[in-house]
Residue, then its C-alpha position, 0 to 999 in steps of 0.5 A: m500500500n502507498s499514499f495513493s492507495l490510502d487516498y483511494i480507500d479513504d474516499l471509498y470509506v467516506k462514501y460507505v459511511q454516507d451510503p453503504s450501497s454506494v460501494s461494491e459488495t467486496w468493499r462493503q464487507y471489508f468496512e463492516q469487518f474493519f473494526v472487529v477487534g476482540g470480537t466486536t464489530a463497529k457498524p457505520a451508524a455507530k462509527p465515532a465522529s472522529s473516525v468518520g471524518a478521518g477515513p479508514q487510515t485514521a481509524m486504522a491507526g486508532a485500532e492499531k493503537s488500541a490493539g497495542n501493535g503498530h501494524v495493520a497486520s495486528l488487526v488481521d491477526s486478532a480478527s475473525p477468519s471472515a474479517m481476515r479474508n476481507a482484510e486480505e482482499a482489501i489489501w489485494l484490491s489496493r494493490i490493483q488500485d496502485r497498479v491501475n493508478n501507475l498505468v493511468r499516469e503512464y498513459r498521461v505521461r507517455g501515451h503521446l509516444t504511442a499515438d497515431l500521429d504520422p500520416l505516412g505511418f512510419d514506425r516511431p522509435d522508443r514506443p513505451n509499453l503500455s500493456p496492462e500485464v507490464y503493470g501486473l494486471s492479468d486478463e482476469d483483472l481487467n474484467l473486474p468492476f472498478e472505481s478509479m478516483a484518478i479518472e473523473n466519472a470512471g466506472g465499469t471495469i478496468k478494461t473500460i477505463l484503459k479503453r478510455l485512456q487509449n482513446t484519449y491519448c493514443r489515437s490521432i492526438g498526442a498530448q504532452f502536459m504532465h511537465i506542467n507544475r500547476r496541479n489545477i492546469r493539469d486537472w483542467l486538461q485531464r478533465r477536458m480530454e478524458t471526459t470526451e476521450n479527446r473527440l468533439e461531437l461535430s455537427h453536420d454543419v461543422q463537418r461540412r465546413i471542415y470539408v469545404r475548407l479542405a477543398d478550398a485549400a486543395i483546389f487553390e494549390e492544384f489550380v496554381r500548379r496547373k496555371f503556373v507550371g514550374a513557379k515557386t509557390f511553397s505549396l501547402e499540399g500535404a498540410e491542407s488541414l492548416i486551413p480548417l485549423l485556422d478557420l476554427a481557431l478564428e471562430k473560437a477567437g470570435q467566441h472569446n471576444v477577440k477583436e484582432v489577430v496578428m499572424g506571423m508565418a514563413h512561406r510554406g502555405r502563405l499564398n493559400v492562407m492569404a487566399n482562403i483565410l485573409k481573403k486576398r483576391a486571387t486576381n492579385i495573387f495570380w497577377s504577381f506570378d506574371d510580374p508584368t511591371p518590372e520597372m516599378n520594382r527595380g531594386g525594391g519589392d519582395v517575392r510573393y510568398h514573403l508579403g503580408y496582408s490584412s483584412d477582416w474575418k466575419t465569424a459564423a456568429g457575425e463577429n468581426i475580427h481584423i487579421s494582420l499577416c506580418f511581412n516575413p523575410s526568408h529567415l523563417e522564425f525571426v518574425n515571431t517577436v515582431a508579431q508579438g510586439r505588434t500585438r502588445c502595441k495594439q493591446d496598449r493602444t486600444g486600452d486592452v489592459d487585460r490583453k484579451e482582445v488582441m492575440t497572436i497566431l504564429i505558424h512555424g515549420d518543424a525544422a525551424f522551430a527546433g533549430e532557430g534560437v529566436v524560438q526560445e527567445t520568443l517563448n521566454l518573452s511570453e511570461l515576462p511583464g514587459y512582453r506578455t500578450n496573454g497567450t499565443l497560438h503556435v501552430v507547427i506545420n510538421n513536414q517531418v523533414g527540413f530542406t533535405t535534413e532528416p529529424c535525426d540530423g536536425r534536432s536532439t529531441t523527440y519532437a520538434t516542439d520539445i523546446a516549448k516544454m520550457l513553459q508551463i503549457p500543453i503541446f498537442h500533437v495531431n495527425g493532420e489527416d484526421p481533420e476532426a482530431v484537428a478540430q478537437v485540438v483547436s477547440l481545446a487549445m483556444d479554450f486553454r489560452k482563454e482560461f489560463h492566458r498562456d501560450v499553447v502549441i499545436d504540432l500538426y503532423a503532415f508532409r510536403r507533397w512537392g519537396h522544399n519547393e515545386g522545382d525541388e526533387p525530394r526523391f534524391t534524398q527522401p526516396r522512402m518517404y516520397a514513395e509513401i507520399d506518392s501513393r497517398a490520397t489527399v486529406r480532402e479525398q480521405y475526409l470526403g470518403q469518411l463523410l460519404k460513408l456517414g451520409k453527411i455529404t453527397s457526391a453531388e454536393a462535393e462535385q458542386i463545391q469543386k465546380e464552384r471553386t474552380e470556376k471562381l478561380e478560373s474567372e479571376f485568372e482570366a480577369t488578370k489578362h485584361e488590359t484594364f486590370v489594376p491590382d489592389t493595393q494596401t495603403l498604410a493603416a489609418n493610424w499611419s495616415q499622417y506619416f510618410g517615408g521617402s526622402e528626408p525633408t529639408e525643413v528644420t523641425d521645431t523641437t523647442t520648448p519654453i524654458e519654464t516648462l523644461s525647468e518644471l519638468l526636470d525638477k519633477v523627475t527629481r522629486l520622490p514621494a514621502g517616505f521613499s528611501a532612495n539610495k544615498k548615492l543618488k542624493r548628490p546627482m538628484a540635487q545637481k539635477r535640481e540645479m540644472a532645472k534652475g539653470t545654474l548648472p549645465l545639463d549632462w547627458a542623462s538629464a537631457e534625456a530625462v527632460a526629452f522624455a518628460t516633454l514628449l510624455a507631457n505632450g501626449h506621446p507614449i514612450r516604450m523603452t527596453g534593453q538590458d539594465c536600461q532602467r538604471g542604465t548600463f553605466s549608472q547614468r539613467h536611474a529612471v526607476l528608483h528602488d527603495t532601500k528599505d522595502g525594495s519597492t520602485y518609483t518612476p518619476l517620469k510616470h508622475l509628471s501630470p495626471d493626463q500625461a502619456p504612458l511610459e513603459l520602461y523594462n529591463s529586457p532578458l539577455s536577448e538581442a534578436g528577440v527583444l529588438g524584433f519585439e520592439y521593431g514590431y511594437s514600433l510598427d503600430n506606434p507611429d506617434g510614440l517613441t519606441i527605443w531599444e538600448a543595447q547594453f554595449g553597442d556591439f550587442w546588436n551583432c546578435a540581432q543582425v537579421i532584425v536589422d538587415q531584413f526588417i529595419a533597414s529594408a522594410e520600407d523598400k520591400w514592403n512599404r512599411l514605416s517604423g520610427l524605432v530608435m536604437l541606442l548603441p553605446h560606442g567609443f574607443e576607451g581601452q575596454g577591448p574589442e567587444h565593448c568599443s564599437a557599435r559597428p557603424e560601418r555596417f549600418l552605413a553599408m546598408a544605408a541607401e535611399d534614405n532608409i535609416q538615420v545614423c547619428q552620433p550626437t556629441t552634446p546633451a542638447q543635440y541628443y535632446h533635440l534628436l529624440r524630440r525630432q524623431v517623434i515630432r516630425k512626420w517623417r518616419k525612419p528607424l534611427v540609430i544613435l551611437t551614444p557615449k560611455s565616458l562622455l556621460r560624465h565628461p565635464r565638457c559634454v554638457s549643454p545649458l538649459k537654454v540651448l535645449a529650450n531654443g535650439s534644434f538638432k544640427k547635422i553638422l556642428r561647425d567650430r565656434k572658436v576657429s574661423l574656417a577662413d583663417s584655418r590652416r587645417l580642418l579636422v572633421c570627425t564624429g563622436k568622442v574623438y572630438f573631445d580628444l582633438l579639442e584637448a590636444r589643440e588646446q595643449r598645443g596652443l593651436d588657434d588656427v585648426a578648426i574642428m568640425r563634427i558630423e552629427q548625422l552620418y546618414p542621410l548626408s548629402t554632398e551639398e550639405l557638406i559643401a555648405a558646412f565647409e564654406g569659407y575654408p580655402k578651396g583646394s585645401e586638404i580636409y582631414w577625416v579623423q576617426d578612432e576606428p581602424t581604416n576598414m571600419g567606422a565612417w571612412p569606408y562610407l565617406k570614401l565610397n560616397f564622396g570620393d577622394d575629393l569633395q566635388g573636386v574642391y576639397p581633397l579628403r585625407r584619412v587619419s585612423r588606426v590601421e586596418s584590422a580584423s578586430p575593432s580594437t586592441g585588448s590592451l589598455a596600454a596599447h590603446k593609449l599608445e594608438q590613441a596618442d599616435l592618432i592625435n599626433e598624426a591629426f596635428e602633424g606638421l603644424 
């Protein structure tokens, strides 16, 4: 006997005391004889109250004590022969119960390993043996009448109980949920699955709806393949059940009062989803195959199976759901957090504080889900306060192969979805050729999401009928798999046969559905051939209607603010609530900020940033900022979120400027770059009037998010006509900290810069930084902004700005030398960033008052005309020295050389002063860094 047995006996005993007829005859005899000690029998009616409440194990303990023996055997030894037989039978039954309980648990834990998931029917390795005899249950035992407390409403024999478990866990659905720690979640899932044996009773209308959706999916693919022979479509064939899955998911979403769905998916099945779920007109899809306007797409646009789309879905109950399918590059899974960021922003903008009305659906591939690290980053974000969206539906289209890579070569786990076990969520594996099992899984998954506000995963087992793409020959590498695929009827044909047998549909109805769909596609195909045909275009969403991309405007943006307002706001960010105990080291900087607010001290970098945020918030512009340690600031400069030293509570002064200010979100991010930057980029796509910022702990950290920058941030406008005002703050500066923390790799951004696609700036004063942040929000031109922010300059005594410059100035692309006239200069040094202060100090030490130093604050966009205008007054033909900390092959020099040549319009020869070319950004030796820096400065002033 064990604790499970005692619980079972206890429950039976309580039933017996309440109503002896409620338990079997065997147990009734046992309980009647239970208290036979010294020839006395205790009947239920005469049972002491304490024994009734405690159950048999407590009563047993009392009997043992009275008998002077610490073992149950004492009762048996002192009982009559009849009582002894009943006690022995009870012990035998408890052992049976224990074995059944173990078998029930095995079905719940490992039943999925025996489920019939693979449509191709290949053997699955490591199938557990769930035979009753393995658990000590004979055929005779299986026919015993049995009551199991482990399964709800489980009466009958052991055989009927096991049959229910087999139906629940070992048919077309395999459920993984026993890794979930919370008992209430496991109980909810068990109850939902076991009471229905994991099957929905579908009405005729739903069964017909599923068939129609399968027909829509199959007929679309067959039509496209026939009309556009050899074209890449990344067909959905083999996984057509995705379409009824999404259909049913959206219907459930409508029942759950979801108003908007953001979708992210790779290219397999994308055209089918756009045609049959988002209802994109087939004419537009067919027109894209012909590609009739190449002149319109020189250097721009994207392939048809990367494009996004948005539309409205009307549920059967009449509810409207807006669907947005995100644009997606070929780096498959990187759209995941982009979609999540969009969902979070939509929830914030609509006031969906409970995060119930907007949800995400992500459609993955099996090889990518297991192989791409950004999947783990996405899952990790799901339960974090700064990134939670209250439940995403993940659908894995399980092709059972990568491009040509078998699962045994592509993952170290049993399932492609095993990474999702890091979360406390269920994973449902389902055979894609059993549409009614798919319907059950969708219903269960969506209800789980609604109940627990967590992610849920559906692993849709399927296959690719045509290989990686329609031009690929999969039989080179998967001959056995494709021999089986070639012999299989489609899921539509199989399901039709099932419905015909059940009398749920007739052959004539099926033929009519086929005829109507085909004729409609044929009509739309023919429409694209007419000269008058013009494809539909999707404009920017309503909240983007006031904003624009294209070339940078020439007019100066007014970023001024009355000095009284600046003073008041800066003072407010230094005020703490009564009783709040801030760290004593913050008293001095807080006091200094109050002096800055009065105008008696110039502002440092962090104070300029704080007042920039404050003015934007006060003017109704929401701000969201995330990054590793961004609340305090990597360099202890920001302290935007303060921590009480006594109770650990937090206070954010920027959230307490006025009752009607815009919201501020400021979150420390996990140690993730690709996932978090993708999330913030996605957030920015739905936040045109706000400031969305991602801050790297050090500038080079964006290396880990290169895909997000290359394939979304830098190229989205050109490829997809999508605008973003995302700001990236990247600490940059050569200060002897080694190669990994010196450079934000500006050369990489500048190499991607073209057609005014991004802004790359390196402001050198707090005022410049202040106006740059405000300009990013105030002007209607929306482009991603890369800011190379300082490290040592955060506290540099010369890197300060008077309050009046913040109040009255504006951002300047180029800062001319205020002390040295260009007309009187023997040399003009041009630079950007921290090296300016090194050059300034060296000029003063050398007593040179005829060397001008000019700073380029905006490296891109930057035109020749703007440079020529900045150099006005400098004698023509005079050499201009470009000075940079970075090696020759890095920094801004390659970009300047490429775009402006050896001389600027034949007027000003350009000369470079830099470190020598290098494979690494910098030395790891502080002493060597100082030597290199001295050489650099000496070369800049050489010959003077």
